[in-house]
C-alpha positions in Angstrom: 0.0 0.0 0.0 2.8 2.4 0.7 4.2 2.2 -2.8 0.9 3.0 -4.4 0.5 6.0 -2.1 4.0 7.3 -2.9 3.4 7.1 -6.6 0.2 9.2 -6.2 2.1 11.8 -4.2 4.9 12.0 -6.8 2.5 12.3 -9.7 0.5 15.0 -8.0 3.6 17.0 -7.3 4.2 17.3 -11.1 0.8 18.9 -11.6 1.5 21.9 -9.4 1.7 25.0 -11.6 3.5 28.2 -10.8 1.6 31.4 -10.0 2.2 35.0 -10.8 5.8 36.3 -10.5 7.3 32.8 -9.9 10.5 32.1 -11.9 9.9 29.8 -14.9 11.5 28.4 -18.0 8.4 27.6 -20.1 4.7 28.3 -20.4 3.9 24.8 -19.3 5.2 25.5 -15.8 2.7 28.4 -15.3 -1.0 28.4 -14.3 -3.3 28.2 -17.3 -4.0 32.0 -17.5 -0.3 32.9 -17.3 2.7 32.7 -19.7 6.4 32.4 -19.0 7.5 35.9 -20.1 10.9 37.6 -20.1 11.9 40.3 -17.6 14.4 42.1 -19.8 17.1 44.7 -19.4 19.3 46.6 -21.8 23.0 47.0 -21.4 25.1 49.0 -23.8 22.2 49.1 -26.3 21.7 45.3 -26.3 18.4 43.8 -24.8 18.8 40.7 -22.7 16.4 38.6 -20.7 17.2 39.1 -17.0 14.9 36.4 -15.8 11.6 34.8 -16.8 8.5 34.7 -14.7 4.9 33.5 -14.9 2.8 36.5 -15.7 0.8 38.2 -18.5 1.2 41.0 -21.0 -0.2 44.4 -20.2 -0.8 47.9 -21.5 -1.7 49.6 -18.1 -1.6 48.8 -14.4 -5.3 47.9 -14.5 -4.5 44.9 -16.8 -2.6 43.4 -13.8 -5.2 43.9 -11.1 -6.5 40.3 -11.3 -3.0 39.0 -10.4 -3.0 40.9 -7.1 -3.0 44.4 -5.5 0.8 44.6 -5.7 1.1 44.0 -9.5 1.9 46.8 -11.9 2.6 47.0 -15.7 6.3 47.3 -16.4 7.8 48.2 -19.8 10.4 45.8 -21.3 13.4 47.0 -23.3 11.9 45.8 -26.6 8.5 47.5 -26.1 6.7 44.5 -24.7 5.1 45.2 -21.3 4.4 42.6 -18.6 2.7 42.5 -15.2 5.3 42.4 -12.4 5.1 42.4 -8.6 5.8 45.8 -7.3 6.3 44.6 -3.7 8.2 41.5 -2.8 7.1 39.7 0.4 9.6 36.8 0.5 13.1 36.3 1.7 16.1 34.4 0.5 15.4 35.4 -3.1 17.9 33.9 -5.6 20.2 35.9 -8.0 18.1 37.8 -10.6 14.9 37.8 -8.5 13.0 41.1 -8.2 13.5 42.7 -4.8 13.0 45.8 -2.8 15.5 45.4 0.0 18.7 43.4 0.5 17.1 41.6 3.5 14.9 39.8 0.9 17.9 38.4 -1.0 19.8 35.2 -0.3 23.0 35.4 1.7 25.8 37.1 -0.3 23.4 39.0 -2.6 22.3 42.6 -2.4 19.2 44.3 -3.8 20.8 46.3 -6.6 19.4 48.6 -9.5 18.7 47.0 -12.9 19.6 49.5 -15.6 18.3 50.0 -19.1 20.4 51.7 -21.7 19.0 53.6 -24.7 21.8 55.3 -26.6 23.5 57.6 -24.2 20.5 57.6 -21.8 20.4 55.2 -18.8 17.4 54.5 -16.6 17.1 52.3 -13.5 14.1 50.1 -14.3 13.9 48.1 -11.1 15.8 46.2 -8.4 17.1 42.6 -8.4 19.1 40.4 -6.1 22.6 40.4 -7.4 26.3 41.3 -6.8 28.5 43.8 -8.4 30.9 42.7 -11.1 33.6 43.9 -13.5 33.2 41.2 -16.1 31.2 38.0 -17.0 33.6 35.8 -15.0 32.5 37.4 -11.8 29.0 36.1 -12.4 29.9 32.5 -13.2 29.1 31.2 -9.7 25.4 31.9 -10.4 25.1 29.8 -13.5 26.2 29.6 -17.1 23.4 32.0 -18.2 24.6 34.9 -16.0 26.7 37.8 -17.2 27.8 41.3 -16.1 25.5 44.1 -17.0 26.5 47.7 -17.1 24.8 49.9 -14.6 23.8 53.6 -14.8 26.4 54.5 -12.2 29.9 53.2 -11.6 28.7 49.7 -10.7 27.8 46.8 -13.0 25.7 43.9 -11.7 25.3 40.2 -12.5 22.1 39.1 -14.2 20.6 36.1 -16.0 20.5 36.2 -19.8 17.7 33.6 -20.3 
């Protein structure tokens, strides 16, 4: 009887879908009304995916209301806008996760600005758990898809490319 019960538990674990703002790799991981969409940044004029989360496209903040009171519409660097959580309520967030304070990030990470470059203009478009870096090698400990992104100020930060 124990084996049958264990099989049911393992099978049901695979059916759990991710909700809004949870990190994902494909649409199939997300709840049926959500898609796995890119959170993108621009560095030195090149647009890169910083992370992917279960969310939906939007035009205005009102389009995000059904996901929760703390969701807003954020512009991506290629013109596509997605709903994102404006307030993070968890702790021990991994590298590239959206944050508001360093206390929310995993040990060794800080909540640092994510920058978007457009020609000579630079805008801080959000905050993410990360570390400062001088080149891509400084980001290797977070995974093969992490590289060093230029910031608006003197510091560059590690971020996922997708």
